[in-house]
C-alpha positions as CSV (number, residue, x, y, z in Angstrom):
1,M,34.7,196.1,141.2
2,L,38.0,194.8,139.8
3,R,40.3,193.5,142.5
4,R,43.9,194.0,141.7
5,E,46.8,191.9,142.9
6,T,48.4,193.2,146.0
7,E,52.0,193.9,145.1
8,G,54.8,193.6,147.5
9,R,52.8,191.5,150.1
10,Q,55.2,189.4,152.1
11,E,54.4,185.7,152.4
12,T,53.5,184.7,156.0
13,F,54.0,181.5,158.0
14,A,50.3,180.8,157.6
15,D,50.6,181.1,153.8
16,Q,53.5,178.6,153.8
17,A,51.5,176.2,156.1
18,R,48.5,176.3,153.7
19,A,50.7,175.7,150.7
20,A,52.2,172.7,152.5
21,R,48.8,171.3,153.3
22,S,47.8,171.5,149.6
23,V,50.2,168.6,148.8
24,P,48.2,165.3,148.8
25,A,49.7,163.1,151.6
26,N,48.6,159.9,149.8
27,H,50.3,160.8,146.5
28,V,52.4,157.9,145.2
29,L,55.6,159.9,145.3
30,L,55.1,160.6,149.0
31,Q,54.3,157.0,149.7
32,M,57.5,156.1,147.8
33,K,59.4,158.4,150.1
34,R,57.9,156.9,153.3
35,A,58.6,153.4,152.1
36,V,62.4,153.7,152.5
37,D,64.8,154.1,155.4
38,W,66.7,157.0,153.9
39,A,68.9,157.3,157.0
40,A,70.3,153.8,156.4
41,L,70.8,154.6,152.8
42,E,72.8,157.8,153.6
43,Q,74.9,155.8,156.0
44,N,75.9,153.4,153.2
45,L,76.8,156.3,150.9
46,A,79.0,158.0,153.5
47,V,82.1,156.2,152.2
48,Y,81.9,158.3,149.0
49,Y,82.5,161.5,151.0
50,A,85.6,162.9,152.6
51,A,85.6,163.0,156.4
52,E,86.5,166.8,156.4
53,G,85.6,169.7,154.1
54,R,82.6,171.8,153.2
55,P,79.2,170.1,154.1
56,S,77.5,168.5,151.1
57,W,73.9,168.2,150.1
58,P,72.3,165.2,151.9
59,P,72.8,162.1,149.7
60,A,69.1,161.1,150.2
61,V,67.9,164.4,148.7
62,L,70.1,163.9,145.6
63,V,69.0,160.2,145.2
64,R,65.4,161.3,145.4
65,M,66.0,164.0,142.8
66,L,67.5,161.3,140.5
67,V,64.5,159.1,141.1
68,L,62.2,162.0,140.3
69,E,64.0,162.4,137.0
70,E,63.1,158.9,136.0
71,Y,59.6,159.1,137.4
72,A,58.7,162.3,135.5
73,E,61.2,162.0,132.5
74,L,63.1,165.2,133.5
75,S,66.7,166.2,132.8
76,D,69.0,167.4,135.5
77,R,68.2,171.0,134.7
78,Q,64.4,170.4,134.5
79,V,64.3,168.6,137.8
80,S,66.1,171.4,139.6
81,E,63.8,174.0,138.1
82,Q,60.6,172.0,138.9
83,V,61.6,171.2,142.5
84,A,62.0,174.9,143.0
85,Y,58.3,175.6,142.4
86,N,56.4,172.3,142.5
87,L,55.4,171.7,146.1
88,L,54.7,168.0,145.5
89,Y,58.2,167.5,144.1
90,R,59.8,169.6,146.8
91,S,58.1,167.5,149.4
92,F,59.2,164.3,147.9
93,V,62.8,165.5,147.6
94,G,62.6,166.6,151.3
95,L,63.3,170.3,151.0
96,G,61.5,173.0,153.1
97,L,59.7,175.9,151.4
98,D,62.5,178.3,152.1
99,E,65.4,175.9,151.3
100,A,67.6,176.2,148.2
101,V,67.5,173.5,145.5
102,P,70.5,171.6,144.2
103,D,71.3,172.7,140.7
104,D,72.0,170.5,137.7
105,T,75.8,170.6,138.2
106,T,75.4,169.2,141.7
107,L,73.5,166.3,140.3
108,V,76.1,165.6,137.7
109,T,78.8,165.8,140.4
110,F,76.9,163.4,142.7
111,R,76.4,160.8,140.0
112,A,80.2,161.0,139.2
113,R,81.0,160.7,142.9
114,I,79.1,157.5,143.7
115,G,79.3,156.1,140.1
116,E,77.8,152.8,139.0
117,E,79.0,151.1,142.2
118,G,77.2,153.5,144.5
119,V,73.9,153.5,142.5
120,R,74.0,149.7,142.4
121,E,74.5,149.6,146.2
122,V,71.3,151.8,146.6
123,F,69.4,149.5,144.2
124,D,70.5,146.3,146.1
125,Q,69.8,147.9,149.5
126,L,66.3,148.8,148.5
127,N,65.7,145.3,147.1
128,E,66.9,143.8,150.3
129,R,64.3,145.9,152.1
130,W,61.6,144.6,149.8
131,R,62.8,141.0,150.4
132,E,62.7,141.4,154.2
133,S,59.2,142.8,153.8
134,G,58.1,139.7,152.0
135,L,57.6,141.5,148.7
136,I,60.3,139.9,146.6
137,T,60.3,136.1,146.6
138,D,63.0,133.8,145.4
139,E,61.2,130.8,143.7
140,H,61.4,132.2,140.1
141,R,63.3,134.6,138.0
142,V,62.3,135.7,134.5
143,L,65.1,137.0,132.2
144,D,64.7,139.2,129.2
145,G,66.2,142.2,127.4
146,S,65.1,145.3,125.6
147,H,66.7,147.9,123.4
148,I,67.6,151.6,124.2
149,W,68.4,154.1,121.5
150,A,71.7,155.9,122.0
151,K,71.9,159.7,122.4
152,V,73.8,160.2,119.1
153,A,73.2,161.1,115.5
154,R,73.1,158.1,113.2
155,R,75.8,158.7,110.5
156,S,76.8,156.8,107.4
157,W,80.2,155.1,107.4
158,V,81.4,157.6,104.8
159,S,80.4,160.4,107.1
160,L,82.0,158.7,110.1
161,M,85.3,158.3,108.3
162,R,85.3,162.0,107.3
163,R,84.4,163.2,110.8
164,G,87.0,160.9,112.3
165,R,89.8,162.3,110.2
166,A,88.7,165.9,111.1
167,L,88.8,165.1,114.8
168,V,92.3,163.5,114.5
169,V,93.6,166.5,112.7
170,E,92.0,168.8,115.3
171,A,93.9,166.9,118.0
172,V,97.2,167.2,116.0
173,A,96.7,170.9,116.0
174,G,97.2,171.0,119.7
175,V,100.7,169.4,119.2
176,D,101.9,170.8,115.9
177,A,99.9,173.4,114.1
178,G,102.0,173.2,110.9
179,Q,101.6,169.4,110.6
180,A,97.8,169.8,111.3
181,Q,97.5,172.3,108.5
182,E,99.3,170.0,106.1
183,L,97.2,167.0,107.1
184,G,94.0,169.0,106.9
185,K,94.7,169.9,103.2
186,R,95.2,166.2,102.4
187,F,92.6,164.4,104.5
188,V,89.8,166.8,105.7
189,P,87.2,167.5,103.0
190,D,85.8,171.0,102.5
191,A,82.5,171.7,104.3
192,G,80.7,171.9,100.9
193,E,82.2,168.8,99.4
194,K,79.4,166.3,98.7
195,E,79.6,162.8,100.3
196,G,79.9,159.9,97.9
197,R,77.7,156.9,98.2
198,G,78.1,153.2,97.6
199,D,80.9,150.7,98.2
200,E,83.4,152.5,96.0
201,A,83.1,155.8,97.9
202,L,83.4,154.0,101.2
203,Q,86.5,152.2,100.1
204,Q,88.1,155.5,99.1
205,E,87.3,157.0,102.4
206,R,88.7,154.0,104.2
207,E,92.0,154.2,102.2
208,R,92.4,157.9,103.0
209,T,91.7,157.2,106.7
210,R,94.4,154.5,106.8
211,E,96.8,157.0,105.2
212,L,96.1,159.5,107.9
213,L,96.5,157.0,110.7
214,T,99.9,156.0,109.2
215,A,100.9,159.7,109.1
216,V,100.2,160.2,112.9
217,K,101.3,156.8,114.2
218,D,104.4,158.3,115.8
219,L,102.6,161.1,117.7
220,K,102.4,160.2,121.4
221,D,100.0,162.9,122.5
222,A,97.2,161.3,124.5
223,R,94.4,163.1,122.7
224,V,95.7,162.3,119.3
225,R,96.2,158.6,120.3
226,E,92.7,158.4,121.8
227,R,91.0,159.7,118.6
228,A,93.3,157.8,116.3
229,D,92.7,154.5,118.1
230,L,88.9,155.0,118.0
231,L,89.1,155.8,114.3
232,E,91.2,152.7,113.7
233,A,88.7,150.6,115.6
234,M,86.0,151.8,113.1
235,L,88.1,150.3,110.3
236,A,87.9,146.8,111.9
237,E,85.7,144.1,110.4
238,K,83.9,143.3,113.7
239,D,82.5,145.1,116.7
240,Q,83.3,148.6,115.3
241,P,82.3,151.7,117.3
242,V,79.7,153.7,115.4
243,S,80.0,157.1,117.2
244,F,82.7,159.4,118.3
245,E,80.4,160.8,121.0
246,D,79.4,157.4,122.4
247,P,82.0,154.8,121.4
248,D,80.3,152.1,123.5
249,A,77.1,152.2,121.5
250,R,76.6,149.6,118.8
251,W,74.2,148.7,116.0
252,G,72.0,145.9,117.0
253,H,68.9,143.9,116.0
254,K,65.8,143.1,118.0
255,R,64.3,141.4,114.9
256,E,65.5,140.7,111.5
257,D,63.6,143.7,110.2
258,F,64.3,146.0,113.1
259,K,67.8,147.7,113.6
260,F,68.7,150.2,116.3
261,L,71.8,152.0,117.5
262,G,72.4,151.9,121.2
263,Y,72.3,149.5,124.1
264,K,70.4,146.6,125.6
265,T,69.1,146.5,129.1
266,H,69.2,142.9,130.4
267,E,67.1,142.4,133.5
268,A,65.9,139.7,135.9
269,M,62.4,140.0,137.5
270,D,60.6,138.2,140.3
271,P,57.3,137.3,138.5
272,E,55.4,137.0,141.7
273,S,56.0,140.6,142.8
274,R,56.9,142.0,139.4
275,M,59.9,143.7,140.8
276,I,63.3,144.0,139.0
277,T,66.0,142.1,141.0
278,A,69.1,142.4,138.7
279,V,70.2,144.7,136.0
280,E,73.0,144.6,133.3
281,V,73.5,146.9,130.4
282,L,75.2,145.6,127.2
283,P,76.1,147.2,123.8
284,G,73.4,146.9,121.2
285,N,75.1,144.2,119.2
286,A,75.4,141.8,122.2
287,N,73.3,138.7,122.5
288,E,71.9,139.0,126.0
289,A,70.9,135.3,125.9
290,V,74.5,134.2,126.1
291,H,75.5,136.9,128.6
292,T,73.5,135.6,131.6
293,E,76.5,135.3,133.9
294,G,76.1,139.0,134.8
295,L,72.5,138.6,136.0
296,L,73.1,135.2,137.6
297,G,76.1,136.6,139.4
298,Q,73.8,139.2,141.0
299,E,71.4,136.5,142.0
300,K,73.8,133.9,143.4
301,S,71.9,133.0,146.5
302,V,68.6,132.9,144.7
303,V,69.9,130.6,141.9
304,A,71.8,128.4,144.4
305,G,68.5,127.9,146.3
306,G,67.1,126.1,143.3
307,A,65.1,129.0,141.7
308,T,63.5,128.3,138.3
309,I,65.1,130.6,135.7
310,I,62.6,131.4,132.9
311,G,63.2,132.9,129.5
312,D,62.2,132.9,125.9
313,G,63.7,130.7,123.1
314,M,66.9,132.9,122.8
315,Y,68.1,131.5,126.1
316,N,67.8,127.9,124.8
317,N,71.5,127.5,124.3
318,S,74.0,125.1,125.9
319,R,76.0,127.9,127.5
320,T,73.1,129.5,129.3
321,I,71.6,126.1,130.4
322,E,75.0,125.0,131.7
323,Q,75.4,128.3,133.7
324,V,72.0,128.0,135.3
325,E,72.5,124.4,136.2
326,E,76.0,124.9,137.5
327,A,74.8,127.7,139.7
328,G,72.1,125.4,141.2
329,G,69.1,126.7,139.3
330,R,66.5,125.1,137.1
331,A,66.3,126.2,133.5
332,C,62.9,126.6,131.8
333,F,63.3,128.3,128.4
334,S,60.9,128.3,125.5
335,G,61.9,125.6,123.0
336,L,64.3,124.1,125.6
337,H,62.4,120.8,125.7
338,A,61.3,119.3,122.4
339,E,58.1,117.2,122.3
340,R,59.1,114.0,124.0
341,I,57.4,110.6,123.9
342,S,58.0,110.4,127.6
343,D,55.7,113.4,128.2
344,N,52.8,111.1,127.4
345,F,53.8,108.6,130.1
346,S,54.2,108.7,133.8
347,Y,57.1,107.3,135.7
348,D,56.7,105.0,138.7
349,A,60.0,105.5,140.6
350,E,59.3,102.8,143.2
351,A,58.8,100.1,140.6
352,D,61.1,101.7,138.1
353,R,58.7,101.5,135.2
354,M,56.7,103.7,132.8
355,I,52.9,103.8,132.7
356,C,50.9,104.8,129.6
357,V,47.7,106.7,129.5
358,E,45.7,103.5,129.3
359,G,47.2,102.4,132.6
360,K,49.5,99.7,131.1
361,C,53.0,99.3,132.7
362,S,56.3,98.6,130.9
363,T,57.5,95.1,131.3
364,G,61.2,95.6,131.1
365,K,64.1,98.0,130.2
366,I,67.5,97.9,128.6
367,R,70.4,100.3,129.1
368,V,70.9,102.7,126.1
369,N,73.7,105.3,126.3
370,N,73.1,107.5,129.3
371,G,69.5,106.3,130.1
372,D,67.0,103.5,130.0
373,M,64.7,102.3,127.2
374,Y,61.5,100.9,128.7
375,Y,59.4,98.6,126.6
376,F,55.8,97.4,126.9
377,S,54.1,94.1,126.3
378,M,53.4,93.2,122.6
379,H,50.0,91.8,123.6
380,D,49.0,95.0,125.5
381,C,50.1,97.1,122.6
382,A,48.3,95.0,119.9
383,E,45.0,95.2,121.8
384,C,45.4,98.9,122.7
385,P,42.8,101.3,121.2
386,R,45.5,104.0,120.9
387,K,47.9,101.8,118.9
388,A,47.3,103.8,115.7
389,E,48.6,107.0,117.3
390,C,51.1,105.4,119.7
391,L,53.0,102.9,117.7
392,T,55.4,103.8,114.9
393,T,54.6,103.3,111.2
394,G,57.0,100.3,111.1
395,E,55.4,98.7,114.1
396,R,51.9,99.2,112.8
397,H,52.7,97.6,109.4
398,G,54.6,94.6,110.8
399,K,58.1,95.8,110.0
400,A,59.1,95.8,113.6
401,K,57.8,94.2,116.8
402,A,54.5,95.9,117.7
403,R,55.3,97.3,121.1
404,R,55.9,100.8,122.5
405,R,59.4,101.8,123.6
406,V,60.0,104.9,125.7
407,Y,63.5,106.3,126.4
408,L,64.2,108.2,129.6
409,S,67.7,109.6,130.1
410,D,69.3,109.8,133.5
411,V,69.2,113.6,133.4
412,R,65.5,113.5,132.4
413,K,64.7,111.0,135.1
414,R,66.1,113.2,137.8
415,K,64.0,116.1,136.5
416,V,60.9,113.9,136.4
417,L,61.4,112.8,140.0
418,A,62.0,116.5,141.0
419,G,58.8,117.6,139.3
420,E,60.7,119.6,136.8
421,A,59.6,117.9,133.6
422,G,56.5,117.4,131.5
423,R,54.2,119.7,129.6
424,E,52.3,120.9,132.6
425,W,55.4,122.0,134.5
426,R,56.8,123.8,131.5
427,A,53.4,125.5,130.7
428,E,53.0,126.6,134.3
429,K,56.5,128.3,134.4
430,R,56.2,129.8,130.9
431,R,53.0,131.6,131.9
432,L,55.1,133.7,134.2
433,R,57.4,134.8,131.4
434,G,55.0,137.4,129.9
435,R,54.9,139.5,133.0
436,I,58.3,141.0,132.3
437,E,57.0,142.4,129.0
438,S,54.6,144.7,130.8
439,K,57.4,145.8,133.1
440,F,59.5,146.8,130.1
441,D,56.5,148.7,128.7
442,E,56.3,150.6,132.0
443,Q,60.0,151.4,131.9
444,M,60.2,152.4,128.3
445,N,56.9,154.2,127.7
446,R,56.1,155.7,131.1
447,H,59.6,156.5,132.5
448,G,61.7,157.3,129.5
449,L,64.0,154.3,129.2
450,R,63.4,154.1,125.4
451,R,66.2,156.6,124.9
452,A,69.6,157.1,126.5
453,R,70.2,160.1,128.7
454,Y,74.0,159.7,128.8
455,W,77.0,158.5,126.8
456,G,78.9,155.4,127.7
457,L,78.2,151.9,129.1
458,A,78.9,152.9,132.8
459,K,76.6,155.9,132.7
460,M,73.9,154.0,130.9
461,T,74.0,151.3,133.6
462,I,73.4,154.1,136.1
463,Q,70.3,155.3,134.1
464,V,68.9,151.8,134.0
465,L,69.5,151.1,137.7
466,L,67.8,154.4,138.6
467,N,64.9,153.6,136.3
468,A,64.5,150.1,137.8
469,M,64.7,151.6,141.3
470,T,61.9,153.9,140.4
471,V,59.5,151.3,139.1
472,N,60.3,149.1,142.0
473,L,59.4,151.8,144.5
474,K,56.1,152.3,142.7
475,R,55.4,148.6,142.8
476,A,56.5,148.3,146.5
477,V,54.0,151.0,147.5
478,K,51.2,149.1,145.8
479,L,52.1,145.8,147.3
480,M,52.4,147.2,150.8
481,Q,49.0,148.7,150.4
482,M,47.6,145.3,149.4
483,Q,49.3,143.8,152.4
484,S,47.8,146.2,154.9
485,A,44.3,146.0,153.2
486,G,43.7,142.3,154.1
487,P,45.1,138.8,154.0
488,P,48.7,138.1,152.9
489,L,49.5,138.7,149.2
490,S,48.1,135.9,147.0
491,G,49.1,134.9,143.5
492,L,46.1,136.7,142.2
493,A,47.0,139.9,144.1
494,M,50.5,139.8,142.9
495,A,49.4,139.6,139.3
496,T,47.9,143.1,139.5
497,E,50.3,145.4,137.7
498,A,51.4,148.7,139.2
């Protein structure tokens, strides 16, 4: 017999209890919720609210909704809709079965209220929690960057010039309709007019654009000036904006054959825990390798404590090396140290001498510039079975005295004594660098960081901070499970990716 749905049956308390029990208590989202002291977080965010007025949504609820957006790749509208009917999401956010759900406008208002500063405070507060728990360590930091596509259409320069003139004329219409009509006839092409191509067409569009800017230069209206200034910036030879919707976005290159329009996320990571410790967002055309001051500034105490800062060959520049060393850190960048003869020798600090792989010791030294040149016995070198590979061509053919010379600069000597030099030290540190690549893969391909949600550098920084906060929460849950399962976290355990 067919059983029909009972219409109009009112949900009972028992029905609600059964529904609540259907949510798996060990789901990663609920573990993420239990891992944080949300009351302390709300206390820190209280400064962004007025002392009097209508009660707001609890900040912790709104922060968890923003984290859920990054976790499940949802928009403001989608997360509000899904929290309304998804019991797991509702439980993570912290709303009862009968409670209303914040709408998308509430989330937009909350982000604007606390801004980049407030989101960064939450990010730092959570990281301090992980540090106190022994999850984040301070011996190493790996730096790297990745690209994010902007939330804009990619237009040709001809199209940008035309659209820019139309926007300026539209703004003029709000001040002087007659002047706007006249300017529109002269500078705004008809909708059906075909765009030209090539350098000649672009030059014509640039000339018409300059004429329009000259015609409106005396108008003081804020909207006219804003659009005219942006259009004028597009005529510049360097660092031109490439979008009217998102003037902070820029064309950039990840490789010679790969061009993108958007931003770069520049991040520092603790390679032992694989947790993100610092975040900076840059325009797409910026070279993150010479903008390390932002990340190092967020890690002042860590760098000052002598942490090793690890990066790829892009960071091998005098500016970055100087910043790391001045801050008290130790630089280890790919390509930073060229192959040195001294790598094949050990240094005896007590006797102040070099020792070769055959166990022979240098017999003296001379001062050369800012270091010492150590030399070996001619007799020892002449009898050495390695002379064919160790001596220079001139020494082997009698054009110079047949003895090995090894130069050790004062800076290099300090690093040797501190254990910060040589192939083995560099190789050990560089093995840690690859761990940040898998973290970027997680952020980009599992949590939607490949594309921008918002327009503007400040809002993009908020997106990246929330994304980093989300993957850190996931990782923290896994590390805490490993802590409670047995002995303290080991290097091998730490290497397991979330």
